[in-house]
N, C-alpha and C positions, 0 to 999 in steps of 0.2 A: 745759666741753672746752678744752684747748689743742691746737691744729692745727699740726701743721710742715711744712713744704713744703720741699722743696729749692730750692739756692742760687739756679737760673738762675729755676726757678719764681715763688719770692717777689719776684726781682728783680722779673720782668714784672709782678705785681700791684702792687710800688711804684710804677710806671712807670704804670700805670694811676690806682691811686688818687692820685698826683700830681699830674696832668692834671685828673682831673676836682674836684679839691678836697676830694674825697669819701673817708673813711676807711672809713666801712662799707658801702662799696659792697660787693656780691656779685660776684665776678667768676669764674664755673667753668670757663672757658676762654678761654686767654691765647694771644697768637702768638708762636711759636717762629721759629727760625730752619734750616736742613735740618742745621746743626753741631750744634744743641740748644739754642744761647744764645736770652735773650730777643728778639723782634723789638722795637729800641727804639722805630721810628717806627709801628709799628701801632699798639702798645699806646699809644702814647702819643694817637694819633689818636683812639681810641676813647674814652680818657678826655675828651679834650677835647670828643667829640661829646657827651658826658654833661654836660658843663661849658655848654656853652653851648646845647643843647636845652632845659636845664630839664625842665619839664612833658610834654613833647612827645616827649621819649625814647621813652615808651613808646609813643606812636604810631607812630615810625617803625618801631620792631621789632613792630610788626602788620602793615604794611605789609609787610616783609620775609615774615610766616610766610605773607600773603595770598598767595603764588603760588609756595611751596616744593613744590607738586604738579608745577610745567612743570619737562621736561627741558629747559629754557634757565635754569633756578634759575642757577647755576654762573656765567654767562656774565652774568646781570642784578645776581647780587651784587656780582661784580667791578666792571661798570661805574659802578652807583651807588656803589661804594667808592670813585672816583675823584670823583664829584659831593661827594660829604660830605667827602672830605677836603679837596678846595677849599672848601668852607665854613668848616670849622673853623681852616683855615692863615690866612683871610683873618680871620677875629672874632680870634684869637689873637696876631697877627704883631707887633698895636703891642704888646702887652703882653709877649710874649715873642718879641724879633729871633731869638732862636737858634734859633726854629724854622725857621727860613729854613738854614741851614746843614745842618740835620738832615735838609729836605727833598731838598737838594742830593745829601746821602750817600745816602740812600735810592734816587733815582734812578739817581745810578752805579751802585749795585749793581744795579737791574733793568738798566741797559745791558748791564753784564758779564754776565750770563745771555742777553739778549738776543743778544746778538750772536753767540753759540755756536751756536744755535736756527738746525738746516735750514730749509727751506722744510716738509719733513712733520712737522715738529717741531712745527712754528707750524699746520699745518693738525689735528693730531693735539688739538691746541689750539681757538682759536676765531681766524680772522685778524681780523676784525674787534674783536675786543677788544686784539688785538696793536696795531693801528692805534690805536687809542685810548691805549691805554698809551706806545706810542711817542712820538705827539704832545705827550702830556701830559708826559713826561718830559725829551722832547724840550727841550720849551720853557725849563720848569725851571731845562735848563741851557746853554740859551743856547743850543742845536744847531740847525742848518740844519730845518725842519718838514718829516714826510715830504710826498710827494704823498698827496692823499685825494682823494676823488669829490666831486662838492659836499655831498651827502645825509651824509656820513660827519663833512666840514668841520664840518657846522652840527651832526652831534654833539657831536664833540668841545670844541666852542663853547659849548653848552649844557651840556655836564656839566662846566662851572665854575662853578662853583655861588656865587653871589655872596653875601658877610655881612649886604646887605640884604633877603636873603628871609628873612621872619617864619619862627621855629622852629616855628609851629605848622602853616606850610604845605609845611614841606621833602617832606615824604611824597606833597600834591599831586603838587608838583615831580615826583618821580622817578615817581610812575603817570603821568603825562602823558608823559613821555621814551616810558615801556615803550610807552604807547597809541599814539604818533605814529611812532617809528624801526619800533616791532618789530610792533606791529598786533596786541599782547596785550592782551586782555581778560578775561581767565581769574582777575579777582580772587577769590578762596574766602574767602567771608567766616567760613563754617563754620573754615576751618583756623587763623582769626586767635582763635578760642576757645580754642585750645590755647597761648595765650602766659601764658595765667594761672596753666596747670598746667605750662609747660616753664621760665615764666620768660623769660630773654634767652638761652636756652640755644640753639634754634636759628637763632636770627639771629647769634650770636655765631661758633656753627660756621660758618658763610658766612664772615662779615667777615675771620674772623681766620686764610681761606685754609685751613682743616686739610682735605684732599681727601678724598671719601668717591663714589667712582667704582660701587663695588660693590653688590652687592644679594644677601640670602639666598636668593632662587630662580636658580636653573640657566637660567631662559630670559631672557635676556638679548638684545635686537637691539643694534644698531650705535648707534641714536639712544639706547639707554637704555630705550623702552620695553619693558614684560611685555609676554606672548604675549596674557594674556586682557581685559587690562584699558583697552590702550593708553595706561596713565597710568605716566609714570616712577615706581619705588619705591624709593625711596630709604633702605632698612633702617639702622640705627647710626646717624642721624642724634640728632643730640644732645637728651636729654629725652626720647627715646621711648621703649619698653618695647622694647630690644634682645632678642635670641632668645639666652639662655643655659641653658633648661632643659631636659635630653637628657630624648625622648620615643621613647616606641617609632614612632611616627609619623614623626620625625626621621631615626632608622635605617632602617626602611624605605626613606624619601624617599633618603637615601644608597646603600641595596644597589639599590634601583629604578634609580637614575641611572649608577653606579659599576660595579655587578657585583658576585658573592661577594667577602666578606671571604678573604685569604687563612691569615687568625690563626685560631686555634682560639678559643672564650672563655676559658680559661684564660692564654694566652698574652696574649691582649689584655688581660685585668683585671691580668694582672702589667705590661706596659708600662705602661697608663696609674698603677696605682701610684707607677711610679718615674718619669713624665715628666711627670705630669698633678698638678703641685703648684704650689703661689704661686701664682707668677700666672699659668698654666694650669689653675686648680684649677678652672673649670668646664668645663674643654674633654674631649673623647674622640677615639681615637685608630681610622685603619682605613686599612685594605693593604689593596689589591684589584691585581688580572693584566686588572681588564677582564671581557668574558663572551668564553667562549670561543664557536668560529665557530659551532659547530652548537649552540648553547644558544638556549632561548626565551626571548626578551627582556620579554612581555606582561610586564604590568603595570596593576596598576586604577588605581593614580596614574595621571591624566590627563599632568599635569602632566609625571612622570616619562614617560611616553610621548613627549611631544612633545622632553624634553629628548632622548631616545636619537636622534631623529630629528634635530635639531638637529646631533647628535654626528656622527650618519653621514655628513650634508652634509659636515661638515666635513673631515670625514674623506677623503671625496671630492674636495674642494676640494684638499688637501692634496694628495693622490697627481697630481691635474689639473697642479698647478702643478711638480710636482716633474717628470713625463712630458714638459711642454712645456721646461723648461730641462735636459732630461736629462744635455745633453754638460756644457754649463759644470761641472754640478753634480759630475760624475763627473770632470771635468778639474779641479776642485778639487779631490775625494775624491783624485786620485792626486798633487796637489802638496803638500796637508798631510801626507798618508804619508810620501811623499819628506824631506819636511822635518823631519819629529821623525824618523824613523827616522837623522840625520843629526845630530840634537841628541842623540837616546838613548846614541849613540856614547859620546861624550862622559862620560855618568853612569852607564852599566848596564858592569856587567864581564861580561867573557865566560866562558863555563865551561873549564874547566883541562883538559886533554888529556894520557897521558902522554907524554913524550918522551926523546930520546937528552942533552936537556941544559935548566936552567931551573934552578928549585929544588928541592930536592930531599927525596923522600918520605923521613921517617925510619923508618918503619914496614917501608920495604921495602931501603932502603940495605945489608941484607944480602945481597941478590941479585948487587946489581954482583960482588964476588970470588968468589961461593960458585958465581954459574951461570952467569956472564959474562953477566946481563941488563943492559944501561946502559938500558933505559927504565925509572928509577926516579927520574925528574924530571918536575915540572909545569910545562908553559907556556900561557898562554892559546889556548883554539882558537877556531874561527870561527865558533861558535854562544854566541850572546847567551843571559845567566841573567835572564828578561824577571821580574822580581818585581813589579813597577808592575799596578798595578788600578784602574780609571778610573770612578768612579761619577758620571754626569751628573745632575744635577736641574735642571728646567725649570720655572721659576714658571708658573702656569698660571691666574693670576686675571684676572679680567673686566677689570684694565686693558692685558694683552695682546691683546684680543679683534681689534684692528686688525692685529693681527700676526703670528696662528697658524701659516697654511704658512711665513713665514719662518722662525719659532723652530722650528718640525717639519723644514724642509730641513736647519738647524744642527744641530738633534740629531742627524740622521740621517748627515750629512756626518762630523762630529764621533766617532759610531759605529764608522761604515765604514772611516776611516782609520786607526782605532785597532785594530781587527781588524786589516785588514792586515797589522801588526806581534806579531799573535798576543796582542795585550795583554786579557785578558779587562774586559770595558768591560760598565755595566750605564745603562737611561734610563731616570730617572722623571717623574714630573710632581705638582703636589700645587696642591691648594686647599685653603680652610679655610670652611664654609657650616653653619648652624645646629649650633654649635659641635662640628664634627668635623674634623679636620685627616686630610684622606684622601692618604695616596701612593700615586700611580698607576703601575703597576712597568712600562710599555712596553716596556722588553727586559731579562732578565737577562742574567747572565753567560753561560750555557751558550746561551741564545736565539741562533742565527746569523743570524735573520730581523729585518735593521735596518728594513725596511717596517714595522713594527709601530707603528716611532716616529709613522707619519703619522698615527696614531689620536688624536694629540695635540688637544685642545681647551680652551679658555679660559673659565673661571669663576667666579664665586665673589668669596671674600676669599683673601687669603695672609698664613699667622702664622710667619714662617718661621723664628723662635726653635725653635718647638714641632718643628717638621718635621726641621730638622737631629738635632736633638738624637734624633729619631727614628729619621731616618736613621742614626746613629753607633749605633744599637742593633743596627740591619738588619744591619749589616755585618759578615761575619764577622773577626771578630781573630783568627783562629788558621790562619788559610789560607795566613801565610807570605809575603803580599802586602804591600809598601806603597800604602796605598788613598790615590788620591787623589781628592777630590769638586770636581767643576766647576760652580758655580752659574750659571744663565744666568737672569738678574734687570733687573729696572728699581729694584732696590733702593729701594722703599715698603712695606714690609710693613706689613699693615694688616687688621683681623681687623672681626666684629659684636660677637664675644662678649668683654664686661668683664673687666680685671684686678680683684682686687679691691683696695678702696681700701688705701693707703700706712698705719705701723703711724702713729696720732694722728691721721690723717683721718678724712673722714663722707664724701668724695666715692670715688666709683668711678672705675676707670683706663678708659681707650680701650686698646686696642691699634692704636696708631698713633702717627706723630710721635716723637718724641725717646724714650720709653717702648719703643715696639717696636722702634726703632734701636739702644739698648743692650741688648736679651734677646736680637738677633739677633747682635749682637756676641758678647757674653756665651757663645751656643751656639758660634759660630765658633772661638772662646778653649777651650774646653772640647773641641771636636774636636783640635785642634792641641794640649791636652794630652797628649789619647790617643793622640798620634803617626797622624793622620788628619790628608793637607793640605789645605788648603780655599781655593779660589780663585773667582774670579766672571767670566763675561761679562757688561758693562754693555752692556744693551741699551736704556736707558732716557734720558730728556730729559737736556740738561744741566743742567738747575735739580737736580738729584740726584746732581751726580757728587758734591758732598758727602756723602751718605750713604752711598755704596758705599765709600768713601774713611773714612767712621766705622767702619762694621761690617768693610770686610776688610783693611785697612790698603792696603799696597802693591800684593798679590798681587792685582790685577785690570787688564781690558783694556777698554776700548770699542769694539764693533760696531755698525757704523750700517748696512754692506751687508754684503750675504754674500761680497763679495770681499774684504773685511777679515778673513774669519775666519781665515784658514790664518795668516797672518803674525802677526796677533793672539794667534790660542788657541798657536804655538809660544813666542810670547813668554811669557805666561800659566805654561809649563809649564817656559819653565827658570827663569824664578822661583822657583817650587815646588820642584824638582828642587834649586837651588842649596840653599835655605832645609833640606831634607833633608840635604845634603852637610856643610854647614857645622854 
């Protein structure tokens, strides 16, 4: 069978094969930059590791598989990448001097991203990892080394694996580091057996830095543990049996967690027939308004009951932060509303009124000589024709867990500011899990109780492209309004439900990385072609700024603090209105 690859995927494969010196090496996952380009350095390091570890390559993979259950798995993966990077560079450098310049280019790229990170963004990752990376790449570039504690300096130095280490001992050295510096001993040999079924998939998923923070259960603690097992769940890991088949149990779980659907079976079937095709053929749709206040939330599903309890706790947390910051929030709403009103005066036409002078009304001109009625002219009146309608869409995936209350407040502020200008506004959030993309309508156009937005809670995955297409179908196109869609996002679309293989390929594709970015970008373009303007409020880390640019073009702003919302949102609206006018 002839297998065809995309340009960048083929380039990435060639990088690995060339470095490994082995052109029949099966590489199911590769490293890409946020822009979608092949990551030259990481793919090269992977190939070189294969070259220099020889028969011990499988032993290394078995070691990485032995701690996949740990909630510190991603931290360990990235730290040990530094160790293996040092080993392979020292091994290869005499034969390939150009590797030194490649290494420096990679270090510069890391520093470019690092210097844009706030302390909060570093803490959202792992501060010790950032310190190890900064030490490594500062040393590569000849920069002043960062100050580290004595223990962390020892760790940074020990991560510089020497080429003198026998390949057969690499796994033992890595294990020793995890035991001594992280007191980790839970290496599970049963997990190692899975490597024979999964090939190198599990480890490559981690080493090549493809992030998976979400799970197909909504019970997610801040440390990544599940409620029942206290063991981190990493659904969607490469090589695992991913959840794709729709079952009655899945639908019951969705209903128990989110409330009844507002769609009839016929409406849902029609939407799925139209939207759940091609890359989304394994998916299903669900639209809800949550539970009504007087409804009985009881579910026989124990996990669903715990989810409801967790959502209620988050609802109270959101309200508590609002009440604590009430004055500042209301002042922010007032300022935002005033700024928007000034802005809209330049773009919205005032309603015409009859007057004694202005533009003549041809059908009434006869009244001037016949009845001496001089009010046959039109001039701009004081009232404005508000034809804008705003739809706010909040990313509610698990990557937003640490920022739930802030996101809820930002959504509330936008809704209240727009309502003060008598603009129709809806606010929804979305999750994806168990093959369902769920659109939860927190506030409809007709609903004037914006406090319902505080129902917002984050968990699950986010299939952005499918959700945007669903929103497009839900928007009333015959209401005479110009719709603006504002997406509050971290620009990291990712879902556990696979996409089918590309034509000519035998490999299923993950909804993640470049493929997910392109699908979301295509969805945005489809909305714009339908005369629905789309822009984004980016609330993610600096490393994903490339992602938001790929998806939304120039129509986005970055907001890191609530205080930045007013100015940023006005700038975004101005960009979108300018596009409409032009």
